N, C-alpha and C positions, 0 to 999 in steps of 0.2 A: 413430137420432140419433147414436150413437157413431160409426157408419161415416161419416156425413155430416161430422161434426166432423173426423175423421181425414183425409178426402179434402180438405176445405177447408184444413186445416193444411198438408198436403203441397203443395197448389197454391200457397199463399202462400209457402212456403219456396222452391219452384222459381222463382216470380216474383221474389222478393227476390234470389235468386242471380243470375238473368239480369239484373235491373236493376242490381245492384251491379257485376257484371262489365262492364256497358256504361258505367256512370258512372265507375268507378275510373280508367280511362285518360284520361278527359276532365277530371274534377275530382278532385283528390286532396287535398281540404281536410280530410278526416277526418270529414266529416259523413255519417251513414248515414240515408237516407230510408226510412221504414217502408213 
């Protein structure tokens, strides 16, 4: 369980970083999507 939670959290963080990096140049309204 602990390992799965850690893996999921890391995946979410990576996805958020990629999504934020893609959205920032397009929309800089200061709204962060989860």
